[in-house]
Backbone as JSON, one array per atom type, in Angstrom:
{
  "sequence": "MKKFTRRDENFTCENCNKNVMPLQYTSRDHCPYCLYSKHVDIFPGDRQNQCHGLLKPIGIEKFKDTYKILYKCTKCNQLHKNIMAKDDSIEKIIEISKLN",
  "N": [[23.84, 17.27, 9.25], [20.43, 17.12, 9.85], [18.45, 18.64, 12.38], [16.01, 17.17, 14.51], [12.99, 17.47, 16.07], [10.71, 15.77, 17.88], [7.32, 16.12, 17.4], [4.16, 15.38, 17.91], [1.28, 16.21, 17.61], [-2.23, 16.94, 18.03], [-4.31, 18.79, 15.72], [-6.25, 21.34, 14.06], [-6.9, 21.31, 10.71], [-5.98, 23.93, 8.62], [-6.73, 24.16, 6.01], [-8.83, 22.28, 5.25], [-10.32, 22.2, 7.53], [-10.66, 19.95, 9.17], [-10.39, 17.9, 12.12], [-7.34, 16.73, 13.19], [-5.69, 13.95, 14.37], [-2.96, 12.86, 16.56], [-0.17, 11.03, 15.15], [1.14, 8.86, 16.28], [3.36, 7.06, 15.7], [5.41, 8.6, 14.72], [6.24, 12.05, 14.09], [3.43, 14.08, 13.37], [2.95, 15.84, 10.46], [1.35, 16.88, 8.51], [-1.98, 17.18, 7.1], [-3.97, 14.29, 6.97], [-6.2, 14.07, 5.39], [-6.57, 16.13, 3.38], [-3.98, 16.57, 2.74], [-2.56, 18.93, 3.04], [-0.11, 21.07, 4.6], [1.6, 23.08, 7.08], [3.69, 25.89, 7.04], [5.78, 25.98, 9.32], [8.17, 25.11, 10.44], [11.77, 25.29, 10.58], [13.85, 23.43, 10.97], [12.75, 20.04, 11.19], [10.02, 19.97, 13.37], [10.78, 22.14, 15.0], [9.35, 24.54, 15.07], [10.12, 27.16, 14.39], [9.94, 28.72, 12.09], [8.87, 31.73, 10.68], [7.05, 32.19, 8.68], [4.48, 30.77, 8.34], [2.67, 30.15, 6.32], [0.33, 28.27, 4.26], [1.19, 25.02, 3.18], [0.9, 23.81, 0.12], [0.06, 20.74, -1.39], [1.82, 19.6, -4.2], [2.85, 17.57, -5.69], [4.16, 14.16, -5.93], [6.82, 12.06, -4.92], [8.93, 9.19, -5.28], [10.44, 7.66, -2.48], [12.79, 5.82, -0.97], [11.23, 3.07, 0.46], [8.74, 4.19, 0.38], [6.82, 7.19, -0.13], [7.3, 10.71, -0.82], [5.62, 13.75, -0.18], [5.39, 16.54, -2.19], [5.62, 19.98, -1.66], [4.48, 23.39, -2.04], [4.82, 26.53, -0.67], [2.11, 28.65, -0.03], [2.44, 31.24, 0.67], [5.2, 32.17, 0.76], [6.34, 30.81, -1.35], [8.32, 28.85, -1.09], [9.74, 25.61, -1.61], [9.06, 22.36, -0.3], [9.3, 19.17, 1.4], [7.58, 16.3, 2.65], [7.42, 13.16, 4.3], [5.15, 10.67, 3.35], [2.35, 9.67, 5.35], [1.09, 6.74, 7.06], [-1.7, 6.79, 7.27], [-2.6, 8.55, 5.35], [-4.82, 9.92, 2.88], [-5.38, 7.82, 0.29], [-6.67, 8.36, -2.07], [-6.24, 11.11, -2.4], [-3.46, 11.1, -2.6], [-3.13, 9.73, -5.05], [-4.48, 11.52, -6.74], [-2.85, 13.83, -6.51], [-0.45, 12.78, -7.43], [-0.85, 12.68, -10.13], [-0.37, 15.22, -10.93], [2.29, 15.6, -11.4]],
  "CA": [[22.75, 16.46, 9.82], [19.29, 17.93, 10.26], [17.92, 18.47, 13.72], [14.64, 16.69, 14.49], [12.29, 17.53, 17.35], [9.45, 15.04, 17.7], [6.08, 16.8, 17.78], [3.04, 14.6, 17.39], [0.17, 16.9, 18.27], [-3.45, 17.09, 17.23], [-4.53, 20.15, 15.24], [-7.32, 21.52, 13.09], [-6.31, 21.68, 9.43], [-6.39, 25.27, 8.17], [-7.25, 24.09, 4.65], [-10.11, 21.58, 5.17], [-10.97, 22.35, 8.84], [-10.87, 18.68, 9.87], [-9.58, 17.65, 13.29], [-6.31, 15.75, 12.87], [-5.17, 13.34, 15.59], [-1.54, 12.48, 16.49], [0.15, 9.88, 14.31], [1.56, 7.83, 17.24], [4.64, 6.4, 15.46], [6.37, 9.66, 14.41], [5.59, 13.36, 14.16], [2.41, 14.42, 12.38], [3.36, 17.11, 9.86], [0.39, 17.32, 7.5], [-3.34, 16.66, 7.23], [-4.13, 13.05, 6.21], [-7.4, 14.16, 4.56], [-6.33, 16.96, 2.19], [-2.52, 16.52, 2.6], [-1.94, 20.23, 3.26], [0.73, 21.22, 5.79], [1.78, 24.49, 7.42], [5.1, 26.27, 7.01], [6.1, 26.41, 10.68], [9.48, 24.61, 10.88], [13.02, 25.42, 9.83], [14.22, 22.02, 11.09], [11.52, 19.34, 11.58], [9.52, 20.05, 14.73], [11.29, 23.25, 15.83], [8.34, 25.62, 15.1], [10.85, 28.42, 14.37], [9.72, 29.47, 10.87], [7.94, 32.83, 10.88], [6.16, 32.3, 7.52], [3.15, 30.26, 8.72], [1.8, 29.96, 5.17], [-0.09, 26.89, 4.0], [1.99, 24.27, 2.23], [-0.01, 23.13, -0.8], [0.69, 19.58, -2.06], [1.91, 19.82, -5.65], [3.37, 16.39, -6.37], [4.58, 13.0, -5.15], [8.03, 11.43, -5.44], [9.34, 7.95, -4.63], [11.5, 7.82, -1.48], [13.05, 4.51, -0.36], [10.09, 2.16, 0.28], [7.51, 4.97, 0.55], [6.76, 8.37, -0.99], [7.3, 12.04, -0.22], [4.69, 14.73, -0.75], [6.07, 17.79, -2.55], [4.8, 21.14, -1.29], [4.87, 24.77, -2.33], [4.19, 27.44, 0.28], [1.22, 29.61, -0.68], [2.81, 32.59, 1.11], [6.57, 32.56, 0.38], [6.7, 30.01, -2.53], [9.39, 27.89, -0.83], [9.4, 24.21, -1.83], [9.26, 21.58, 0.91], [8.9, 17.76, 1.24], [7.22, 15.53, 3.85], [7.17, 11.75, 4.04], [3.75, 10.24, 3.42], [1.98, 8.94, 6.55], [0.34, 5.5, 6.8], [-3.14, 7.03, 7.19], [-2.93, 9.56, 4.34], [-5.85, 9.57, 1.9], [-4.8, 7.28, -0.94], [-7.32, 9.06, -3.19], [-5.53, 12.39, -2.56], [-2.11, 10.76, -3.09], [-3.26, 9.44, -6.48], [-4.83, 12.79, -7.39], [-1.67, 14.71, -6.55], [0.6, 12.14, -8.26], [-1.16, 12.97, -11.52], [0.06, 16.59, -11.22], [3.72, 15.59, -11.78]],
  "C": [[21.63, 17.38, 10.29], [18.89, 17.62, 11.69], [16.46, 18.04, 13.6], [14.08, 16.74, 15.9], [10.94, 16.85, 17.15], [8.29, 15.85, 18.27], [4.94, 16.06, 17.11], [1.79, 15.09, 18.09], [-1.07, 16.87, 17.39], [-3.58, 18.56, 16.82], [-5.76, 20.16, 14.33], [-6.67, 22.01, 11.8], [-6.86, 23.03, 8.99], [-6.9, 25.27, 6.73], [-8.65, 23.46, 4.63], [-10.91, 21.61, 6.48], [-11.27, 21.05, 9.57], [-9.93, 18.59, 11.07], [-8.62, 16.5, 12.98], [-5.68, 15.26, 14.17], [-3.68, 13.01, 15.44], [-1.34, 11.18, 15.72], [0.55, 8.65, 15.13], [2.93, 7.2, 16.97], [5.75, 7.37, 15.05], [5.61, 10.98, 14.47], [4.58, 13.55, 13.03], [2.79, 15.77, 11.78], [2.45, 17.59, 8.74], [-0.95, 16.65, 7.74], [-3.47, 15.38, 6.39], [-5.32, 13.08, 5.25], [-7.14, 14.92, 3.26], [-4.84, 17.06, 1.85], [-1.82, 17.88, 2.75], [-1.11, 20.21, 4.55], [0.83, 22.71, 6.08], [3.27, 24.77, 7.55], [5.53, 26.86, 8.35], [7.5, 26.02, 11.14], [10.61, 25.05, 9.96], [13.66, 24.03, 9.78], [12.98, 21.29, 11.61], [11.2, 19.44, 13.07], [9.95, 21.25, 15.55], [10.33, 24.43, 15.97], [8.98, 27.01, 15.09], [10.64, 29.25, 13.1], [8.63, 30.52, 11.09], [6.91, 32.96, 9.75], [4.71, 31.95, 7.87], [2.17, 30.17, 7.55], [1.37, 28.52, 5.05], [0.83, 26.28, 2.96], [1.03, 23.42, 1.39], [0.69, 21.93, -1.44], [0.64, 19.76, -3.57], [2.45, 18.62, -6.41], [3.78, 15.32, -5.38], [5.87, 12.49, -5.78], [8.36, 10.19, -4.63], [10.49, 8.24, -3.68], [11.66, 6.51, -0.73], [11.87, 3.58, -0.6], [8.75, 2.87, 0.49], [7.53, 6.13, -0.45], [6.88, 9.64, -0.16], [6.28, 12.9, -0.95], [5.48, 16.0, -0.99], [5.11, 18.94, -2.3], [5.37, 22.43, -1.83], [4.1, 25.66, -1.38], [3.37, 28.48, -0.47], [1.55, 31.06, -0.3], [4.18, 33.01, 0.58], [7.12, 31.79, -0.83], [7.85, 29.03, -2.32], [8.87, 26.47, -1.06], [9.81, 23.41, -0.6], [8.81, 20.14, 0.62], [8.59, 17.17, 2.61], [7.0, 14.08, 3.44], [5.69, 11.45, 4.24], [3.51, 9.47, 4.72], [1.11, 7.73, 6.18], [-1.16, 5.74, 6.62], [-3.52, 8.13, 6.2], [-3.97, 9.03, 3.35], [-5.19, 9.1, 0.6], [-5.41, 7.95, -2.17], [-6.61, 10.39, -3.46], [-4.12, 12.15, -3.09], [-2.16, 10.51, -4.6], [-3.57, 10.71, -7.26], [-3.62, 13.69, -7.57], [-0.56, 14.11, -7.42], [0.38, 12.41, -9.73], [-0.73, 14.39, -11.93], [1.5, 16.64, -11.7], [3.9, 15.51, -13.27]]
}
């Protein structure tokens, strides 16, 4: 069972420089504008990963009644997945889904 630490904080996206507000219903783990994330967790919310590379969205996959964004770290090349948020840019989701 994975450990989960809820962290729903605002941040400035290191890829597009937009200010990102908390999600309110779960932890915010990526930018809703460009969909980039940051490689900071080993277990969700723990902030224990030392990599700190940008996680580039590289694809979309169906997950239950929603979707997951597939990422590749631009620093260490590790693959990662995050569940899509309700306020994510649908244009970016469609754009990235065409990469699969």
